[in-house]
N, C-alpha and C positions, 0 to 999 in steps of 0.2 A: 111868578111863584107863588101861585096858589096853593099847591099841595104841599108845601115844606111848613110843617107846624109841628110842633115838639108836643108830645101829650106828657106832662108833667103836672098833670092833677094830683095825684097820689100823694107825691114827695112834698114833704115840709123843709123851705130853708131856712128856718129860724133853728138854731143850734139849742138855746136855752129850753126850747119848749120839750124836746123829747128826751133829753139829758138831765133834766130837773131830777126824774126819780132816782139816776143811781148814782146821782153826787152826793145827795143827802144822807146815805150811810157811809159812804167813805169821810165826808166831811165828819160825821160824829166818832171816828176813831183817830188817835192821836197817838204818838210813841210818848213813852214815860221820858222825862227831862234827863235823867242820869240812870244810866246802865250799865256799868264799869262792866268788863268781863271776867275778871276776877269771883265775880258774885253769880256768875252764869254755871252753873252746873252741866256740863255735857256729858252725855253717856260714854261711857269708857267701855271699849270692846276689848275685852280680855282674851288673849288668843293662847292657848295651850299647846304647847309643842308634841304632836303627833309623834310618839316612839312606835315604831315598826316592828313587831314581831315577828320575824321571818321564819323562826322555827314552827311558830304558830302557823302559819300561813301554808308552809311546806306540810306540815302533818295533816292539817285539813284538806290541802290538796290529795295527797297520799292516801287518805281515809277515804277519798270520794273515789279517786281512780281504783282502788281495792274493791270498793261497793260496786263499781260499773262491772270488773273482771269478776267478782263470783256472781255477779247477775249474768254476765255472758256465759258463765260456765254452767251455770243452773239450767238454762237454755239449751243449750248442747246435748244432744242424745249421745250416751257414750258409744264409740266405737268398739263394736265386740271383734275379739282377737279370732284367730282363726284356731279352730281346736287343738290341731295337732302340735305347733311349735310358734306359738303364738305371731312372732314376727319374724322377717329376715335378720334384722339384729339380733335378735335372741340365739337364732340357729346359729349365726358366725360366731357370736362369742362361745356359745354353750357346744358346740360342736366342731368348729375348725380350728379356733384359737387355742381348745386345749391340748390339740395334738401338734400345730403350727409352732408356737412358741418355745415348747420345750427342744422342738426339731432344730429351730434356728439359733436357738441357743448354742446347742452341742455342735453345730456346723460352724459357729464363730468361734468355740474354744478348738475346735479342729484345725480351722485356718489357721489360729494362732500358731498352733504346733507345728503346723507347715510353712509357717512364715509367709503365707500368701497374701498377707495383706500388705507386705513390705515389697514382694517381689513380682513383676509383671506377670513373667512365665513361671505357672508352678504347677504340679503332677494333680493337686487336689483339686476336686471338681464340687464345687458348693451344692449346687443344685441336685446333684446324686446322691451327695450326703442327706440332705434334706428327705428326699424321697425314700432313701433307705430307713432312715431314723424314723420316719413317721410311720411307715408300712409297717416297720416291727414292734413299733408301739401300737398299731392298731389290731394288728393280728396276733400278737403275742406280748399283751399287757402285764404287767407287773404286779398289778392288784388281782390277779384272778387266783385263786387257792392252786395248791400243787396239784391237787387230784384231778382238776379240770385241764391244766395244761397240756399233758400228754394225751388226751382227747380231742384236743383242739387242734394239736399238731398233726394226729393222724387224718384228721376232719379234711385239713388244708392241704 
């Protein structure tokens, strides 16, 4: 067994030779003989209860949302409305409902006099009455001056 040799030349087996340098500083440190816990002042962590002000948080959030909406509105280009009658809703409100609502009210009053709401079969026809009233109001409005009404009747 000639090939089995260990090469331990670099390691020293003497524990006192290598550890003497570290042991000297540790040997010089000693604890005091008496140190009661009452004399030691430990730092005290003071915790303050956090009071949450939800109103302020909500106001800040609403303000932030409002700023975002204002920014978005400032970036949008205004949509030009059509020059004749702005939009469809304006046309319906200003041109149709002005004549239709009074006709519907008059038709309901007439239906009450005929008791059409209580009986299933009745001589009163509500749609015909609405058409009749709306056409009468369109072609012969009450707001025209008396001088123009005969001319309008002859024209129609």
